[in-house]
VEXDO-191429 format. One record per residue: z, x, y of N, C-alpha, C in turn; residue in three letters. Coordinates in pm, whole numbers, padded with zeros to 5 digits, always signed. Each point is the difference from the previous one (the first is absolute). Example, Ala and Ser with C-alpha at 12.3 -4.5 7.8 and 13.67 -1.06 7.14 Angstrom:
2
+00780+01319-00569+00000-00089+00119+00000+00090+00120ALA-00072-00035+00105+00006+00082+00119+00073-00077+00109SER
***
This chain:
452
-05392+04794-00796+00133-00062+00044+00015-00011-00209MET+00141+00031-00038+00071-00020-00122+00116-00075-00003LYS+00022-00081-00092+00099-00082+00013+00059+00023-00140LEU+00145+00014-00015+00074+00017-00141+00115-00123-00020THR-00016-00095-00087+00082-00146-00013+00136+00146-00062ASP+00073-00033+00097+00154+00090-00095+00049-00104-00097LEU-00003-00153+00018+00045-00048-00111+00032+00011-00111ASN+00068+00028-00058-00014+00084-00141-00069-00139-00074ARG+00056-00142-00007-00006-00105-00075-00143-00032+00032ASP-00034+00044+00114-00123-00119+00068+00107-00087+00028GLY-00120-00150+00093+00076-00142-00039+00057+00023+00112GLY+00111-00122+00005+00107+00053+00118+00109+00038+00005ILE+00064+00092+00064+00109+00071-00059+00029+00108+00106GLY-00003+00124-00039+00071+00117+00106-00170+00006+00050ALA+00016-00086+00114-00142+00035+00075-00045+00100+00077ASN-00086+00092-00056-00007+00133+00118-00129+00064+00002SER-00063+00001+00110-00096+00033-00027-00096+00145+00047LEU-00030+00180-00066+00014+00058+00081-00163+00040+00063PHE-00039+00001+00106-00090+00009+00047-00052+00157+00105VAL-00116+00017-00048-00065+00155+00008-00080-00069+00143GLN-00068+00005+00083-00048-00039+00161-00045+00134+00061LEU-00108+00094-00030+00000+00069+00008+00100+00147+00012GLY+00015-00005+00100+00117+00148-00063+00154-00035-00010ASP-00003-00160+00073+00135-00076-00047+00019-00033-00111LEU+00133+00047-00032+00071-00130-00121+00165-00064+00022ASN-00074-00178+00000+00067-00083+00042+00093+00001-00119LEU+00083-00057-00011+00051-00121-00059+00047-00134+00036LEU-00075-00102-00099+00033-00150+00118+00099-00108-00131VAL+00141+00064+00031+00069-00148-00057+00056+00114-00084ASP+00134-00027-00043+00087+00071-00093+00126-00059-00131CYS-00066-00096-00070+00094-00120-00051+00074+00048-00111GLY+00117-00098-00063+00046+00061-00094-00053-00185-00072LEU-00008+00058-00120-00066-00090-00092+00163-00125-00085HIS-00053-00160+00070+00190-00035-00051-00028-00034-00131PRO-00075+00053-00106+00057-00031-00181+00006+00095-00059LYS-00012+00145+00072+00040+00116-00024+00173+00082+00066ARG+00019+00089-00104+00181+00052+00052-00040+00134-00017VAL+00060+00057+00108-00022+00160-00005-00081+00059+00099GLY-00066+00131-00005-00114+00031+00013-00109-00082-00033ARG-00008+00012-00094-00153-00090-00030-00054-00143+00073VAL+00101-00031+00054+00016-00119+00098-00072+00019+00142ALA-00029+00159-00012-00094+00029+00126-00098+00081-00041MET-00109+00000+00156-00133+00000-00085-00043+00139-00006PRO-00045+00056-00077+00008+00134-00077-00089+00111+00154ASP+00104+00068+00025-00057+00088+00117-00015+00093-00031PHE-00056+00028-00101-00043+00169-00078-00105+00031+00067GLN-00112-00091+00097-00150+00049+00046+00090+00073+00148PRO+00050-00048+00019+00050+00059+00153+00116+00125-00034LEU-00016+00019-00117+00099+00162-00006-00089+00066+00060ARG+00049+00124+00101-00104+00145+00057-00108-00103+00082GLY+00045-00076+00046-00120-00094+00116+00102-00008+00180VAL-00083+00063+00075+00073-00075+00098-00049-00080+00080GLN+00103-00103-00028-00010-00127+00070+00003-00049+00122LEU-00126-00032+00061+00008-00012+00117+00084-00171+00091ASP+00011-00051-00058+00028-00149+00054+00028-00078-00094LEU+00144-00071-00007+00021-00121-00115+00014-00144+00148ILE-00086-00066-00094-00015-00140+00069+00066-00143-00098ILE+00049-00063+00046+00090-00125-00074-00091-00134+00056ILE-00014-00055-00118-00063-00148+00067+00119-00059+00058THR+00100-00076-00126+00094-00065+00056+00115+00042-00133HIS+00122-00016+00069+00161-00011-00047-00024-00060-00169CYS-00044-00075-00029+00043-00032-00168-00009+00154-00050HIS+00111+00006-00078+00068+00091-00112-00140+00061-00080LEU-00060-00036-00079-00123-00037-00060-00112+00143+00045ASP+00061-00041+00166-00133+00101+00107+00094+00141+00052HIS+00113-00040+00014+00116+00112+00066+00112+00070-00078ILE-00010-00056-00090+00146+00051-00107-00018+00121-00043GLY-00097+00124-00002+00039+00157-00024-00080+00004+00133SER+00017-00014+00100+00002+00084+00101+00073+00068+00040LEU+00127+00008+00011+00112+00119+00001-00021+00127-00124PRO-00053-00032-00123-00051+00134-00068-00088+00052+00061VAL-00089-00069+00050-00200+00064+00027+00075+00052+00143VAL+00061-00028+00071+00061+00055+00125+00112+00122-00014MET+00093+00030-00101+00021+00125-00045-00105+00079-00056ARG-00085-00047-00069-00125+00141-00045-00078+00001+00054GLU+00005-00057+00203-00132+00058+00022+00109-00066+00164HIS+00084+00087-00015+00089+00002+00158-00077+00049+00113PRO-00110+00018+00016-00060-00023+00139-00114-00110+00033ASP-00001-00099-00117-00123-00101+00021+00067-00077+00123THR-00071-00052+00062+00007-00158+00072-00007-00078-00045PRO+00086-00106-00005+00021-00118-00034-00056-00114+00089VAL-00075-00092+00049-00028-00125+00078-00032-00115-00085ILE+00050-00126+00075-00003-00145-00038+00005-00086+00157MET-00002-00128-00015+00015-00057+00068+00104+00028+00118THR+00045-00035+00087+00127-00060+00085+00058-00085-00089THR+00000-00101-00060+00010-00065-00076+00140+00041-00086SER-00099+00065-00069+00004+00073-00139+00121+00080+00008SER-00044+00102+00148+00149+00067+00014+00122-00039+00028ARG+00011-00124+00013+00143-00081+00042+00062-00012-00135MET-00096-00009-00121+00006-00049-00143+00011+00090-00069LEU-00041+00101+00036+00003+00121-00174+00123+00059-00028ILE+00101+00061+00066+00102+00050+00007+00093-00118-00053GLU-00042-00107+00018+00122-00116-00091+00001-00005-00092ARG-00138-00055-00038-00071+00010-00174+00009+00119-00077MET+00001+00154+00085+00008+00083-00096+00154+00026-00056LEU+00081+00006+00132+00154+00006-00061+00022-00140-00055HIS-00040-00104+00000+00032-00116-00137-00055+00079-00154ASN-00131+00041+00024-00037+00067-00147+00103+00111-00061SER+00021+00070+00129+00150+00116-00050+00060-00068-00085ALA+00077-00109+00078+00112-00062-00027-00009-00071-00166ASN-00104-00094-00043-00056+00041-00078-00010+00028-00152VAL-00049+00152+00020-00017+00079-00054+00099+00100-00046MET+00123+00017+00066+00162+00005-00018+00023-00083-00084VAL+00000-00151+00020+00060-00094-00126-00078-00002-00146ARG-00142-00006+00029-00054+00059-00129+00038+00096-00073GLN+00034+00126+00035+00052+00130-00058+00095-00056-00055ARG+00136-00078+00048+00083-00027-00035+00028-00104-00104GLU-00086-00113+00012-00016-00093-00110-00108+00015-00101GLU-00116+00028+00027-00086+00075-00125+00001+00131-00041GLU+00046+00093+00087+00075+00130-00068-00166+00061+00029HIS-00045+00017+00145-00136+00059-00013+00051+00148+00045ILE+00008+00101+00005-00010+00119+00027-00059+00030+00174PRO-00107+00034-00044-00084-00007+00112-00007-00072+00132GLU+00084-00044+00016+00037-00157+00123+00099+00046+00088TYR+00018-00016+00069-00110-00073+00121-00049+00177+00016PRO-00137-00046+00050-00140+00071-00003+00022+00050+00167LEU+00071-00035+00068-00009+00022+00133+00154-00045+00023PHE+00088+00094+00104+00149-00052+00031-00036-00080+00152THR+00159-00034+00046-00041-00108+00155-00027+00186+00099HIS+00048+00075+00000+00029+00124+00045-00162+00004+00028GLU-00042+00043-00111-00157+00019+00019-00063-00060+00053GLU-00058-00134+00027-00020-00138+00093+00053+00021+00118ILE+00104+00053+00085+00035+00014+00128-00073+00136-00009ASP+00021+00111-00075-00101+00087+00057-00162+00006+00065ARG-00043-00086-00148-00153-00064+00034-00028-00065+00074CYS+00081-00065+00082-00006-00085+00121-00041+00038+00124ALA-00013+00130+00065-00051+00006+00105-00179+00089-00044ARG+00003-00015-00097-00149-00035-00037-00072-00074-00009ARG+00037-00084+00018-00071-00193-00042-00017-00034+00156LEU-00163-00012+00006-00003-00043+00146-00078-00154-00018THR+00058-00069+00107-00059-00140-00008-00143+00004+00128GLY-00090-00099-00048-00098-00012+00046-00058-00082+00071LEU-00066-00074+00102+00017-00127+00054-00129-00059-00080PRO-00045-00110-00065-00135-00048-00034-00115+00021+00087PHE-00128+00076-00005-00125-00054+00052+00034+00168+00086GLY+00121+00103-00045-00025+00062+00147-00076+00129-00116GLN-00130+00081+00049-00014+00115-00038+00111+00121+00031PRO-00029+00036-00146+00112+00145+00004-00080+00094-00095ARG-00031+00150+00076-00091+00108-00040+00071+00075-00119HIS-00023+00063-00079+00063+00092-00116-00087+00104-00046PHE+00042+00141+00035-00099+00099-00032+00008+00079-00130ARG-00092+00070-00052+00032+00073-00141-00052+00130+00077GLY-00071+00073-00048+00012+00141+00008-00164+00035+00065ALA-00054-00074-00003-00093-00047-00016-00082-00112+00102ARG+00011-00153-00057-00014-00100-00038+00122-00051+00098ASP-00047-00194+00096+00137+00026+00073-00074-00196-00117GLU+00096-00107+00036-00010-00112-00060+00076-00125+00097ILE-00006-00068+00025+00045-00142+00112+00002-00100-00127GLU+00137-00009+00087+00072-00176-00138+00023-00064+00107VAL-00022-00132-00059+00045-00095+00085+00057-00189-00120VAL+00119-00015+00055+00078-00071-00056-00058-00112+00033PHE-00041-00120-00103-00004-00150+00028+00094-00088-00073HIS+00001-00131+00083+00122-00067-00115-00048-00098-00101PRO+00037+00034-00129-00049-00007-00107+00121-00116-00075ALA+00043-00103+00096+00093-00136-00008+00112+00082-00133GLY-00012-00057-00122+00094-00003-00113+00176+00046+00012HIS+00057+00073+00110+00102+00033+00047-00014+00063+00100VAL+00122-00018+00062+00050+00075+00107-00055+00129+00016ALA-00061+00073+00077-00057+00100-00009-00090+00063-00032GLY-00060-00086-00083-00140+00036-00131-00149+00010+00074ALA-00065+00075+00000-00124+00086+00054-00128+00032-00109ALA-00051-00026+00081-00137+00068-00078-00053+00073+00096GLY-00043+00151-00046-00019+00123-00004-00108+00006+00058VAL-00086+00040+00102-00119+00032+00060-00049+00127-00019GLU-00044+00090-00060-00018+00163+00051-00163+00059+00038ILE+00014+00060+00105-00123+00048+00025-00047+00130+00013ARG-00087+00074-00093-00019+00150-00018-00146+00003+00075HIS+00033+00043+00062-00167+00037+00051-00022-00160+00045LYS-00167+00018-00076-00064-00098+00002+00003-00085-00141HIS+00084+00000-00028+00069-00124-00147+00161-00042+00037ARG-00037-00156-00028+00112-00054+00024+00075-00042-00144GLN+00083-00025-00004+00105-00016-00158+00075-00111+00033VAL+00026-00139-00099+00119-00071+00030+00079-00003-00096PHE+00147-00013-00014+00065-00033-00082+00059-00147+00015PHE+00004-00108-00081+00056-00107+00002+00143+00001+00002THR+00065+00104-00062+00125-00048-00045+00041-00128-00075GLY+00146-00037+00041+00040-00188-00073-00069-00059+00093ASP-00109-00080+00020-00012-00115+00124-00004-00162-00056VAL+00031-00011+00113+00020-00166+00005-00112-00053+00114LEU-00090-00094+00001-00051-00025+00099+00049-00111+00046PHE+00071-00148-00081+00065-00088+00073+00099+00036+00070GLU+00032-00090+00098+00132+00016+00111+00113-00057-00138ASN+00094+00099+00032+00184-00072-00036+00047-00054+00073GLN+00112-00031-00034+00088-00105+00070+00068+00158+00118ARG+00006+00078-00056+00068+00116+00092-00128+00098+00040THR-00085+00041-00053-00064+00080+00043-00199-00048-00014LEU+00001+00021+00085-00207+00018+00071-00050+00104-00180ALA-00131-00102-00009-00061+00076-00084-00083+00096+00036GLY-00083+00074-00052-00032+00099-00027-00149+00032+00093ALA+00019+00118+00086-00106-00047+00111-00138+00134-00012LYS-00023+00039-00104-00125+00052-00049-00040+00028+00126PHE-00081+00138+00031-00154-00016+00064-00139-00031-00101PRO-00075-00048+00090-00163-00075-00091-00028+00129+00035SER-00140-00008-00062-00131+00105-00051+00037+00114-00067GLY-00118+00115+00003+00000+00077-00097+00080+00132-00003HIS+00027-00043-00171+00091+00134-00001-00072+00094-00159PHE-00020+00133+00007-00045+00094-00082+00070-00055-00144ASP+00181-00008-00024+00065+00027-00138+00090-00070+00038SER-00018-00150-00057+00162-00105+00021+00075+00018-00145LEU+00124+00017+00001+00094+00034-00089+00079-00112+00001ILE-00012-00128-00085+00002-00100+00008+00114-00062-00126ILE+00158-00044+00049+00087-00076-00113-00075-00114-00028GLU+00074+00013-00191-00120-00124-00051+00133-00085-00093THR+00102-00013+00088+00143-00059-00075-00061-00135-00036THR-00080-00079+00082+00028-00176-00098-00138-00024-00066ARG-00088+00166-00001-00144-00050-00091-00042-00074-00113GLY+00165-00029-00059-00006-00076-00147+00034-00120+00048ALA+00027-00069+00078+00094-00129+00075-00086-00055+00101THR-00079-00134-00049-00075-00050+00106+00116-00111+00010GLU-00001-00007+00143+00100-00145+00078-00050-00088-00059ARG+00109-00114-00042-00043-00158-00034-00029-00063+00084PRO-00106-00056+00048-00026-00154+00050+00179-00049+00078ALA+00034-00020+00133+00066-00081+00029+00177+00132-00003GLY-00032+00082-00039+00104+00092+00049-00021+00125+00094LYS-00033-00061+00122-00036+00047+00148+00153+00065+00040GLU+00012+00079+00054+00155-00006+00061+00126-00105+00059ARG-00117-00040+00053+00088-00089+00079+00066-00125-00080LEU-00112-00093-00129+00068-00044-00122+00051+00078-00020ASN+00034+00122-00072+00076+00052-00060+00125+00041+00057GLU+00020+00038+00118+00164-00087+00120+00021-00083-00039VAL-00042-00089+00023+00005-00134-00036+00072-00063-00106ASN-00101+00032-00140+00047-00031-00124+00110+00069+00034ARG+00023+00135+00035+00185+00074-00101+00097-00077+00105LEU-00013-00044+00153+00132-00090+00036-00028-00172-00059ILE-00143-00048-00066+00025-00068-00088+00137-00036-00149THR-00024+00148-00031+00044+00001-00156+00122+00072+00019VAL+00041+00051+00132+00119+00006+00027+00109-00089+00031ALA-00095-00068+00061+00085-00175+00052+00025-00121-00179ASN-00073+00051-00036+00027-00105-00095+00123+00083-00149ASP-00047+00170-00002+00097-00006-00095+00111+00068+00008THR+00101-00019+00179+00097-00052+00021+00050-00146-00032VAL-00118-00083+00052+00068-00128+00000+00013-00081-00171GLN-00078+00127-00039+00059-00071-00150+00065+00081-00075ARG+00092+00069+00127+00149+00086-00077-00007+00139-00017GLY-00133+00024-00029-00046+00189+00016+00038+00102+00065GLY-00047+00083+00003-00018+00135+00086-00097+00063-00004SER-00069+00033+00066-00097+00111+00031-00021+00118+00050MET-00073+00082-00118+00060+00148-00010-00193+00104+00076LEU-00002+00029+00090-00131+00045+00081+00029+00172-00026LEU-00081+00069-00135+00068+00142+00028-00141+00003+00104PRO+00023+00111+00105-00108+00042+00082+00037+00149-00030VAL-00156+00060+00108+00019+00167+00016+00081-00014+00125PHE+00089+00110+00001+00089+00027+00116-00029-00014+00135ALA-00167+00126+00032-00054+00009+00101-00162-00116+00006LEU+00042-00114+00087-00071-00030+00021-00002-00155-00047GLY-00018-00011-00117+00005-00107-00109+00154-00095+00081ARG+00091+00009+00012+00180-00011-00007-00044-00080+00176MET+00023+00077+00119-00027-00034+00082-00119-00079+00057GLN-00122+00020-00097-00067-00167+00001+00054-00120-00021GLU+00066+00001-00108+00045-00112-00072+00097-00052+00111VAL+00081+00123+00005+00105-00049+00118-00020-00133+00099PHE-00126+00064+00045-00046-00057+00159-00079-00150-00037ALA-00069+00042-00153+00012-00172-00062+00060-00108-00011ILE+00136+00067-00082+00117-00069-00004+00060-00059+00144LEU-00033+00063+00081+00058-00018+00162-00071-00119+00055HIS-00152+00018-00054-00083-00117+00111+00053-00116-00079ASP-00002-00049-00144+00003-00059-00021+00133-00041+00045ALA+00088+00049-00023+00148-00097+00051-00005-00017+00126ARG-00076+00109+00068+00023-00031+00153-00092-00172-00013LYS-00136+00008-00047-00002-00190+00022+00012-00082-00079PHE+00123+00021-00051+00066-00093-00105-00046-00048-00099GLY-00121+00070-00072-00049+00068-00087+00097+00064-00169ARG+00106+00034+00024+00008+00072-00103+00199-00050-00034LEU-00023-00012-00110+00171-00068-00036+00093+00099+00050VAL+00113-00122+00011+00114+00104+00068+00083+00054-00153ASP-00010+00149+00000+00080+00079-00079+00050+00157+00000CYS+00055+00017-00085+00037+00166+00097-00137+00065-00089PRO-00040+00099+00127-00083+00078-00078+00091+00139+00015ILE-00032+00071-00155+00066+00142+00016-00156+00141-00026TYR+00095+00108+00053-00102+00117+00017+00039+00115-00081ALA-00108+00099-00070+00121+00122+00006-00099+00075+00008GLY+00024+00124+00016-00091+00156-00050-00053+00027+00130GLY-00077+00117+00019-00055+00065+00100-00088-00072+00075LEU-00078-00128-00021-00067-00104+00046+00135-00021+00188GLY+00111-00056-00059+00056-00033+00117+00066+00111+00124VAL-00001+00116-00062+00067+00102+00104-00202+00004+00053ASP-00095-00020-00022-00102+00083+00087-00087-00104+00057LEU+00097-00152-00013+00017-00120+00113-00015+00075+00098ALA+00144+00110+00050+00029+00052+00120-00118+00105+00057ASP-00070+00064-00121-00105+00040+00048-00155-00025+00008TYR+00023-00136-00004-00214-00055+00008+00071-00131+00174PHE+00163+00061+00050+00038-00090+00072-00030+00107+00146ASP+00021+00138-00037-00044+00076+00080-00186+00095+00002GLU-00064-00067-00140-00102+00020+00033-00034-00076+00097ILE+00042-00137-00015-00096-00132+00080+00059+00003+00161ALA+00113+00077+00003+00051+00038+00152-00124+00089+00083ARG+00050+00062-00106-00089+00170+00052-00165+00010+00014LYS-00020-00073-00096-00153+00027+00009-00084-00102-00039THR+00039-00158+00006-00056-00148-00048-00072+00065-00112LYS-00010+00062-00070-00064+00011-00144+00006-00140-00064HIS+00113-00029-00053+00072-00101-00062+00070-00121+00080VAL-00009-00126-00059+00102-00106+00119+00085-00025-00114GLN+00118+00069+00031+00127-00033-00086+00109+00043+00119PHE+00087-00071-00033+00184-00014+00023+00091+00018-00120SER+00083+00130+00079+00081-00094-00090+00136-00106-00007ARG-00035-00041+00159+00099-00127-00023-00020-00109-00084SER-00141-00064-00052-00053-00052-00166+00145+00050-00094ILE+00022+00105-00032+00109-00008-00089+00118-00050+00049LEU+00067-00047+00149+00103-00026-00005+00008-00148+00017LYS-00159-00076+00077-00008-00084+00000-00039-00110-00181ASP-00025+00117-00052+00008-00101-00171+00151+00012-00072LEU+00099+00078+00090+00107-00002-00056-00020+00103-00145LYS-00048+00103+00018-00054+00052-00148+00110+00073-00015VAL+00076+00003-00119+00099+00023-00109-00002+00145-00081LYS+00057+00126+00025-00093+00076-00165+00065-00101-00125PRO-00098+00117-00093+00003-00039-00161+00118+00038-00061THR+00056-00102-00052+00170+00070-00065-00111+00147-00076PRO+00126+00060+00064+00020+00136-00090+00033+00042-00123ARG+00079-00098-00033-00052+00000-00208-00049-00160-00008GLN-00120+00005-00120-00076-00079+00008+00059-00011-00206ILE+00042-00115-00035+00004-00011-00102-00161-00029-00087ASP-00068+00061-00055-00095-00012-00057-00042-00143-00107ALA+00108-00014-00102+00056-00089-00106+00005-00180+00069SER+00034+00035+00159+00044-00144+00086-00010+00008+00091LYS-00089-00141-00018-00047-00071+00104+00068-00006+00148ASP+00011+00031+00110+00053+00021+00128+00029-00165+00036PRO-00137-00078-00017+00056-00117+00061+00046-00084+00149GLY-00054+00087+00052-00024+00044+00143-00052-00106+00112GLN-00142-00091-00084-00100-00086+00053-00033+00107+00160LYS-00078+00089-00054-00025+00122+00093-00118+00025+00006ALA-00037+00076+00110-00133+00090+00019+00089+00125-00042ILE-00074+00055-00094+00008+00175-00002-00104+00085+00024TYR-00005+00067+00118-00130+00055+00041+00029+00222-00003LEU-00029+00028-00121+00119+00109-00045-00179+00122-00050VAL+00046+00162+00025-00081+00085-00071+00017+00055-00108SER-00089-00010-00097-00098+00028+00005-00133-00049-00061SER-00082+00007+00085-00158-00110-00027+00007+00006-00122GLY-00008+00059-00100-00037-00009-00143+00133+00022-00059MET+00046-00082+00030+00126+00010-00083+00110+00141-00120MET-00061+00125+00082+00040+00115-00105+00136+00016-00070VAL+00025+00006-00096+00102-00010-00045+00134+00041+00063GLU+00108-00068-00008+00096+00025+00036+00040-00031+00129ARG-00152-00037+00028+00037-00057+00239+00081-00102-00016THR+00034-00032+00083+00015-00106+00047-00054-00166-00019PRO-00177+00015+00016-00021-00079-00041+00001-00017-00138SER-00066+00108-00071+00013-00024-00142+00150-00035-00065TYR+00106+00017+00038+00157-00082-00019-00045-00124+00037LEU-00017-00020+00102+00010-00128+00033-00136-00088-00106LEU-00086+00012+00017-00091-00022-00126+00051-00038-00138ALA+00046+00098+00008+00133-00046-00153+00077-00108-00022ALA+00044+00012+00156+00116-00122-00004-00057-00201+00003SER-00144+00074+00032-00072-00162+00052-00084-00029-00098LEU-00032+00128-00114-00171-00103-00046+00070-00076-00123LEU+00076+00015-00051+00061-00134-00109+00005-00137+00042GLY-00010-00047+00181+00037-00148+00015-00096-00035+00090HIS-00042-00132-00057-00114-00063+00063+00022-00037+00119ALA+00101-00020+00071-00048-00012+00136+00024+00066+00103ARG+00000+00131-00048-00017+00178+00060-00190-00013+00054ASN+00012+00085+00092-00214+00088+00012+00030+00156-00002THR-00089+00042-00048-00027+00062+00044-00172+00076+00061ILE+00063+00070+00155-00180-00008+00038-00032+00090+00043GLY-00111+00058-00080-00075+00147+00052-00091+00019+00123PHE+00010+00006+00095-00078+00060+00166-00088+00082-00008VAL-00030+00118-00077-00051+00124-00010-00060+00045-00143GLY-00100+00119+00078-00038+00072-00141+00111+00021-00131TYR-00009-00026-00124+00095+00051-00082-00066+00042-00138CYS-00026+00145-00005-00008+00068-00137-00018-00052-00129ASP-00055-00048-00061+00066-00047-00172+00065+00084-00022PRO+00011+00078-00044+00067+00085-00054+00186-00009+00095ASP+00003-00050+00076+00144-00028+00023+00003-00150-00034THR+00203+00051+00019+00035-00152-00030-00045-00115+00078PRO-00010+00032+00119-00074-00134+00077-00098-00051-00083GLY-00116+00101-00003-00124-00039-00089+00020-00011-00121GLY+00105+00019-00086+00000-00100-00125+00067-00124+00039GLN+00052-00025+00097+00063-00099-00010-00101-00148+00075LEU-00065+00116+00058-00101-00106+00008-00123-00036-00083LEU-00010+00065-00082-00123-00046-00109+00134-00048-00110ALA+00102-00012-00005+00051-00080-00069-00044-00172-00033ALA+00056-00040-00071-00034-00182-00027+00135-00035+00002ARG+00062-00122+00057+00056-00110-00033-00009+00014-00129PRO+00154+00005-00004+00067+00015-00192+00031+00146+00005GLY-00088+00090-00046+00016+00121-00047+00147+00043+00074ASP+00060+00099-00113+00124+00099+00036-00065+00119+00069ASP+00089+00038+00112-00056+00112+00102+00103+00072+00010PHE-00021+00105-00063+00107+00106-00028+00076+00134+00148LEU+00030-00033+00051+00137+00131+00061-00025+00104-00057PHE-00080+00084-00018+00061+00129-00094+00070+00044+00052ALA-00002+00044+00152+00135+00104+00012+00104-00025+00035ALA+00000-00176-00022+00148-00045-00040+00059-00068-00082ILE-00138+00016-00140+00037-00020-00106+00027-00149-00026HIS-00069-00083+00072+00032-00140+00040-00140-00086-00027LEU+00000-00085-00079-00149-00122-00011+00029-00159+00015LYS-00117-00026+00134+00048-00127+00013-00117-00065-00046ALA-00015-00139+00038-00108-00098-00066-00053-00030+00173LYS-00088+00046-00006-00092-00100+00106-00008-00098+00015VAL+00053-00042+00097+00069-00145+00061-00031+00005+00140ARG+00009+00068+00059-00003-00029+00174-00172-00034+00017ALA-00007-00029+00114-00089+00041+00040-00026+00101+00103ARG-00190+00047-00050-00024+00140-00026-00096-00010+00101VAL-00039-00008+00140-00125+00027+00080-00022+00132+00045GLU-00144-00012+00020+00006+00138+00084-00103-00089+00149ARG+00086+00066+00111-00119-00041+00147-00058+00114-00019PHE-00139-00088+00052-00105+00125+00083-00018+00027+00120GLU+00163+00112+00008+00016+00059+00159-00050+00161-00001LEU-00074+00061-00095+00027+00119-00021-00034+00124+00120SER+00021+00057+00016-00015+00074+00106-00163+00124-00016GLY-00079-00041-00085-00115+00078-00021-00096-00134+00014HIS-00091+00069+00058-00151-00089+00022-00097-00058-00146ALA-00035-00135+00013-00079-00012-00122-00105+00063+00014ASP-00056-00021-00130-00093+00133-00005-00110-00022+00043ARG-00061-00164+00013-00133-00028+00101+00005+00058+00126GLU+00128+00012+00093+00021+00046+00099-00046+00137+00042GLU+00049+00085-00143+00003+00146+00073-00129+00018-00103LEU-00136-00079-00046-00091+00067-00074-00099-00075+00114LEU+00026-00051+00095-00052-00042+00136+00014+00105+00100GLU+00121+00087+00005+00058+00063+00089-00122+00141-00058PHE+00021-00033-00110-00074+00147-00057-00147+00023-00035ALA-00089-00134+00026-00135-00034-00009-00028+00012+00180VAL+00056-00004+00096-00050+00009+00132+00026+00160+00017GLN+00097+00044-00042-00015+00149+00033-00128+00102-00012THR-00126-00050-00142-00073+00060-00012+00029+00127-00048GLY+00087-00009-00061+00066+00146-00026-00058+00090-00107ALA-00068+00143-00006-00069+00056-00108+00059-00002-00113ARG+00180+00031+00012+00091-00014-00084+00112-00041-00034SER+00042-00092-00080+00069-00099-00037+00144+00044-00092VAL+00103+00058+00013+00089+00019-00015+00122-00089-00091VAL+00050-00058-00126+00039-00092-00059+00185+00074-00028LEU+00077-00093+00102+00161+00084-00027+00082-00135-00018THR+00110+00055-00063+00137-00075+00027-00052-00135-00055HIS-00039-00034-00134-00040-00140-00106+00007+00078-00097GLY+00021-00092-00105+00008-00005-00133-00148-00023-00076ASP-00039+00121-00107-00126-00035-00033-00078-00135+00015PRO+00030-00132-00023-00050-00082+00020-00045-00045+00150PRO+00069+00017+00080-00007-00009+00165-00130+00123+00012ALA+00046+00098-00039-00119+00164+00047-00114-00101-00103ARG-00012-00025-00062-00095-00085-00026-00092-00069-00002ALA+00041-00109+00065-00039-00099+00013-00077+00043+00170TRP+00073+00116+00150-00075+00045+00041-00101+00041+00021PHE+00003+00107-00134-00090+00063-00022-00120-00100-00026ALA+00011-00059-00085-00104-00101-00018-00084-00078+00114ARG+00080-00066+00089-00020-00058+00051-00105+00083+00182GLU+00084+00160+00016-00070+00064+00047-00075+00065-00042LEU-00060+00011-00158-00104+00066+00005-00128-00095+00034ALA+00042-00166-00039-00112-00091+00044-00027-00077+00129ALA+00076+00075+00134+00008-00018+00103-00024+00079+00094GLN+00024+00123-00081-00063+00153+00098-00006+00063-00120MET-00138+00024-00022-00056+00026-00121-00071+00171+00096PRO+00005+00019+00098-00030+00151-00003+00178+00074+00041ARG+00080-00027-00030+00149+00025+00053+00014+00044-00137ALA+00102+00143-00025+00062+00060-00130+00121-00050+00043LYS+00027-00074-00166+00121-00091+00000+00069+00145-00118VAL+00173+00035+00055+00064+00081-00073+00121-00067-00029ILE+00026-00006-00129+00096+00020-00054+00071+00087-00020ASP+00100+00049+00049+00021+00191-00002+00109-00049-00142PRO-00068+00139-00072+00135+00029-00095+00086+00116+00047VAL+00160-00057-00013+00074+00032+00048+00016+00179-00049PRO+00010+00047+00141+00019+00201-00021-00172+00081+00038LEU-00076-00123-00032-00106+00067-00034-00087+00032+00148THR-00039+00094+00037-00076-00050+00176-00102-00035+00015PRO-00013-00099+00080-00131-00082+00019-00098+00044+00121GLN-00130+00042-00074-00066+00037+00189-00009-00162-00006GLN-00001-00044+00141-00044-00066+00145-00075-00046+00039ILE
***
């Protein structure tokens, strides 16, 4: 088996793995890097040139895993694409949103390469996308060899899967992005226990040790407490969230708190793709039972749309909760503009509930200290950090100790580290070497084939 990481930057971004297993050529995910623009935001697909690609496997529908899919499908017009049933219900909407964003970026940021694909191209690709139930094996043949693929629930987000591949007497497992804890809307991962020959494992939180007392239930309670305190002192609370998964979970958390009289009476504003995806989560809940969510939650909360025009230089003064994408406060998004309007006033709170890349505005704000000047460079605005800035440990990724425990119990002969920044991978490499001394631990160099 050979594996090539096509993410030209390594780390977390344009996630894509080219896997050669027997005479079959597989691609696991094909994402888009959130901090790059143009073609350099895609994986480097040069190793696929002239290759007969037999199968594309999608682990889940976040754009760092699917954002380049139509491009690959254009270059490999006969290759089937598989994913879970729930992911199949989400993927077209996610790709259409990405096309919209790229059209806007072309106009606003003068990126001539955008869009990388069109709405019409997504529609043409749709017939080649197949959703498979969890736990049901599917066989795929090459010229001589055959593999069996099984999807296992990975938590993380609706439809996310760990991927088990069986080839002859060899068993390979890709964790994808995984969360073992139950979320409010989604059960935790249910991975098979026992032996695998090769394990390809995400390492997102390898550099992060969860502090004592930051268990998920405690963090949910703390979020509600901070929201109440903020509104009662006359402020507003902004929660920048990822549209897929995190927004729907926070909707459900706020709904539970309001239902049991634990959330202060205040307006709740929401905007972005995540509001639209609430309808999709409702459908997934009804048709597959993979998530626990109802569109009626938004009606019960009397959710209002985020104002279309946001004056970044002026506090909106609504004494409200704002639930807005994007989760990392990417430039020019509603969460970026709202943060600019709220940050300079001590009565307000900005709370992050998931992963923030240190180089994004969200990551930079988390690293800032009270009283610092914070520059919103994209809109040429500087604000003092006077608002309360909080991180709530509601990540969609497993704690490192849980992933390490899973890896050790597989007894894998080789472990490949993916989806993590260098410090995170270094922690896993160190711990795996200590606890699995007979295993070959591989931190792949981008675009360099690795014999597994």
